[in-house]
N, C-alpha and C positions, 0 to 999 in steps of 0.2 A: 684578636680580630683585626683585619685590615680593611679599611674603607678607601675607595678611590672615586674621585669625580674627574671627568675629562671631556672636553669638547673636542671630538676627533676630527672635525672639519671634513666630514663625509669619508666615503671609501673605507669604512671600518674593516671590511673583509680583508683589506691589504695590510692592515695595521694591528690586527687582533693579537698576533703573536707577541707583540711588544707589551700589550696589556697582560697577557698570560704570564709573562716574565715577572710582573709585579706581584703575583701570587696573592691577589686580593680575595677576600671573602665576598665582598659586595662592591659592585661597580655601577656608577651612574654615568651614562655616556650620552652626550648631546650631539646632534647632527649625524645620527646614524640611521641606516635604512631599516625598514621593516623586514626585508628579505634577509639581511645579515643577522638580525636578532633572532629571527625564526630559525635560521641555520644553527646558531649558537645554542638555542633552546633544545634542538634535536640531538645535540651532542651528549656524550656520556658524562661530561665533566661539569656542565652548567645548567642552571635553570634561568630563564630570562623572559621578560615581557617588554613590549614596545608600545609607545603611545605617540600619536601624531595625526595630522590631517594630510600631510605630504608624505607619501610612502618612502620617499628618498631621504627625508630629513625629519627626524623625530627624536624621542628620548627613549633610551633603553636602560632597563634595570637588570643587571646580571649578577647571579650569585653562584657560588659553588654548590654542588649537589647536597652538601650537608644542610643547606638552607632550602626550604620549600616556600614558594610563593603562595601564601594562604589566602590573601585578599588583595585586590587592587582597585583603586578608585581614581578616575580623572576628576580633579578638584574643581574644574571649571575655568579658572584663569588659564590662558594658553600655555600648555606644556608645564603644568604643575600636577604632580601625581602622588598619591599616597599608596604605598605598597607595604603590606604586612608580611614579614618573613618569619617562619617557624623553623627552629633548628636547635642548636645547643641552648639557646634562649630565644624568646620572641623579640623581634625588633621592628620598629616602624620606620620606614624610609619615606621622607618627603623629598621627592626628586624635582629639581628646578631647572628650567631653561628659560630665563627671563629675556626674551628677545623682542623684536618689534611687534607691537600689538596691532589689533585691527583699527584702533583709533588712538588719538593722543593720550587719552586717559588710561589706556591699558599698555603703555609702552614700558619695557624694561623693568626697573625696580618697582613700578606700580603693580606689576603682576605678582611680585613677592608680597606686597601689601594686601592684594586681593586674596592670596592664599592665607595670609595671617588672619584676615577677617574670618575665614572659615575655621582656622585652627583655634582661634580664641573662643569659638562657640562650641567646641567639643573638648572632651577629656583627652589629654595628651599622656601617652604611656610613659613609664619610667625610662624605657629604653627606646629613645627616638633620635633620629638624625634628620636634619634639613641640609641638603647638599646639592651643589650644582653650579651652573654658570649663571651668576646673578647679573652679569653685565653692569656692575655698579661698584662704586667706591665712594667713601665719604667726601673725597675731594670734589666730587661732582654734585654735592648736595644743592648747590646754588641753582642748578638747572631745574629743580623740582620744588613744588610748593611744600610748605611746612606740613609735616604729618605724613608725607609720602616720599621722602628721600631715603638715602641709604642709612644714614645714622639713625633715622627714626625706625627703620626696619630692624637694625641691630638692637635698639632699645626695646622694641616689641618682643623680639626673640628672647631677650634677657628676662623680660617679665614672665615669659612662658617657661623659663628655666634653661634656656639654651645659651651656650657660649661658643664662640668661634675657636675651633681646634688650633688653627694656625696662630692666632693672637694669644691664646692661653699658653701655648707651648713656647713661643718666641718672646713673649712679653712686649711685643711691638704694639703700637696703637693703630686703630683703624685709620687709614689714610696715610700711614707712614711705614708701609710694608717695604721690606728690603728685597723680597723675592717676588718678581712679577709672575703672574700666571697667564698673561697675554702679551704677545708681541704683535701688535696690530699690523696686519698684512705682512707678517714675518719680519718686521723692521725692528731691530734691537734698540733703536732710538725712540721707539714708541711703545713703551712697556708699562703695563698696568697690573694691579692685583684685583681681579674681579671674580674669581672662582673660590668657593668657600665650602667648608664642612662645619656645620653647627651641631654640637652635641648636647643632649640633655644632661642634667647635672650628674646623674648616676654614671653615664658613659664618660663624661668629662673628667670625673675623678679617677678614671682608669686609663686616661690618655698617657701613652708612653713615648710617642714620637710623631712628628709631622714633617713631611718632606714635600717640597715642590720640585717637580721634575726639572732636570737641567736642560737649558737651551741647546747645548751641544748634542744632546741625544734626541730631543723631541721636536725641535723646530722644523726639521725636514718632514715631519709627519703632520703637524698642525701648528697654527699660531697660538694655541693654548697649551699650557703645560699641565700635566696631571697634578692634582693635590692628593696626597696620601696620608692617612692617619692610622696609627696603630693603637689598639686598645688592649689592655691586659684584662681579658674577660675569661672566666672559667668555661672550659669546653671549646674555646676558639683556638685557632692555629697560630695566632700572632701574639 
């Protein structure tokens, strides 16, 4: 099974062929339009669903047709969504785009914490993934109060049984990532790792590969690079 998260920086309709080339089972795409996701959903190859308040910029969850969108719930914090997929096996997707909130207390990583507040109050399925554009890194913990920064979110996810696919695969520490996922305003000198795929323990045990898209291929399309995780799961194609 292949999972992808990518902030496409809008105009997904002009870039979707590049995503198709990745041959992913499930994709979470930030900054995509409702119209484009609806067009993808009407195709013969994919199922998809879109969330957002601005029809031009929201979050899309796209799956191959072997996966059916069984249930979807907007979790409340801006652009955090729970989607249940049924297919070779059931999987729960928690899609994230942690961007500027409506006020100071709901900005960026605080939105992930608001989502975690809800997740901690419910039963988490064995096959679950939290993925998306977190807009955060532990190097920026000092900007937030204790209990609401990036490292705290990673610790809360760990208590729920989730591990970062990138860090598990590479052995790198949070805040010391060698592969950036963002080149701010497409500037190679302003590079950060802020996009993540967190896997539940069952899925993490089947992790076989993690790749961050190369700047040479993706920077002309977006300032974010896709994060790709492959799992050895029965019935999947990766």
